N, C-alpha and C positions, 0 to 999 in steps of 0.2 A: 431623486434629483429634484432640486428646488425649482420653482418657477423661473427664477433668474438664470439658473444654470441651463434650463431647457431653452429659454429664449436665446441665450448666448450661443448655445450649440447650433441651433437652427440657423441663426444669423451667419455664423462662420461657415458652416457646411454648405450653405447656399452660394457662397462666393468662392469656395475653394474647388479647384479641379486639377487633380494630379493623380498619376497612377498609384502612388503610395499614400493617398488620403482616401479614407472610406467615403463612398458616394451616398449622398442623401437621396432616397427615392421619394419620400414624402413624409408628412407629419400630420398629426391630428391634435388640435388644441381647442377645448371647449370648456365653458364654465356653466355649471348647472346649479340652479337654486334649489336647496333642500331645506326641509323643515327640521330644526334641531332643538332639543330642550336646553334652556339656559335659565338658571336661577328660578326654577319652577314655572317658567313660561316657555312657549315655543316661538322661535324666531327663524326667519329665512336667512340663509347664509350661502354664499357662493362656494361651490366645490369645483376645483379645477381638475380636469383630466387631460393628460398629455401623453403622446405616443410618438416615437421616432420610428420611421421605417428606413432601414439602411440596406444597401446591397447585400445579397446573400454571400457569405464567405464560409465555405464548407468545412474548413479546418479549424475553426474556432480561434482561440487566442494563442499567442506564443507561450503564454504562461502554462498552458496544458502540456506543451512539449517539454518545457524545462522541468516540470514536476517529476518526470520520469528520469531515474538516475542515468540511464544510457542516453537519454535525450532523443534517441531515434533519428537524429539528423546527421548527415554526412557533412564534411567540411564545405563542399560546394554550396550546399543548401544554407548552412550557417552564414557563409560569406554573403550569399544573396539576401538573406534577411538583414544583415548588418548594413549592406549597401543600400537596400531599399529604404530602411529606416532613416539613414543619413540623407538620402535624396528627398524624402518627404519632409524631414525637419528643415533642410536647407530651403525648400520651397516656402515653408511657413515663415522662416526668418527673413526671406528676401521679398516679401510683398511690397508693392510699390507705395501703398498708403501707410506703411510702417510694419515692422515685424510683428508676427503673431507668436506669442510664446504659449506652448502647450500647457505647462505647469503640472501635468500628471502623466508624464511619459513613463511607462512601465510595461512589462511583458503582457499583462492582462489587457492593456489598451492597444496592443498591436495584433490586429486580426490577420489571418492568413488565408489567401485564396486557394483554389485547387492546385496551383503550381507552387504553393508555399511562399508566395511573394507577400511581404508585409504591407499592411495599410494602417496608418495611424487613425485611431478612433477615440471617442470620448473627449469632446472639446468643451465640456461643461465648465471647467475651471480656466480655460484659455483666455488670454487677454491680448487685445490689439494695442501695441504701444505706438504712441504718436511721435516717438523720437527713437534714435538709435541707442541711447544710453540706458541707464537703469532707473527704476522708480522705487519709491518706498511705499509700503502698504501695511496696514494694520491687520489685514485679513490674510492669514496664512492657511492654505488648504493643500492637500496633496497626500502622498503616501510616504511615510517614513522609510528611510533607506534609499529613496530616489530623489529626495530633496536636498539641495546643497546647504551647507551651514549658513550661508548668508541669507538664503530665503527664509530659514527658520527665524532670522532676525528681522524679516520684513523687507529685505532688499531683493528685487527680482529684475531679471533681464534675460536676454537670449542665452547667456551662459548658464542660467538655471537649467535649461533644457539640455545643454551640453553635458552637465554633470550627470543628469539622468541617463543620457545616451551612453556615457562611459560605463555606468553601472550595468546597463543592458548588454553592452558589448562584452564585458567581463563574464556575465552570466551565459551568454550565447557561446563564447569561446570555451568556458570551463564546463558547460552543461549542468551547472548547479544554479538553483534559484536564488540563493543568497550569496553575495560576494563575500570573500573572507574578510574578517576584521583586520587581520594583519597580513597584508600582501607581502610576500618575500621580495628580496631585491629583484629588479627587473630581469636580469639574466637568468636567475634561478627560476623565476616564475615562468618565463618563456620556455626554458628547457624542460620543466616539469610538464607543461601543457603539450609540448611537442612529443614527449615520451608517451603521454596518454594516447595521442593520435597515432603514433607508430604502433602501439599495441593493438589498436582497433583495425589496422590495415591488414 
């Protein structure tokens, strides 16, 4: 994590308070001067050390559950994960001083507490928008497969997170980490997934 991402994450987590947002317990940030060789001489240079301390979430990330083919999650739990993720994202997007867009929403950044309720984490790439619309950027970071096509072209807004959310919902419903490249027609897709659930009951 870069210094900029660290500072961004601390700033955002200190102002956010929601049951589906990971809680910042504390942080450590210090710069230590060290003696380094440079061009045959020794110079002093600052070396930054940073550490975030977040609340303990015993079940790790959603990513770990989706990596198992059976997914180990019943439908009630999957629904709770989807609902909690939506609630946390809505909270971010409805901040009074402008929407916060996460920009790296994925199963690895959804942490699960002991009741398997999700908490959005990793706000290093997040941005506070000063307007409700979209903005253009030259800096595109995130995880391929979860970024919408327009973000890859430098256009971002709250809909960037909605695209990522849609991918996560597909993964939670199907129990597979990667959503299919060619999703069948809606009725066929729903029937296939319902059949899978009938077989597990």
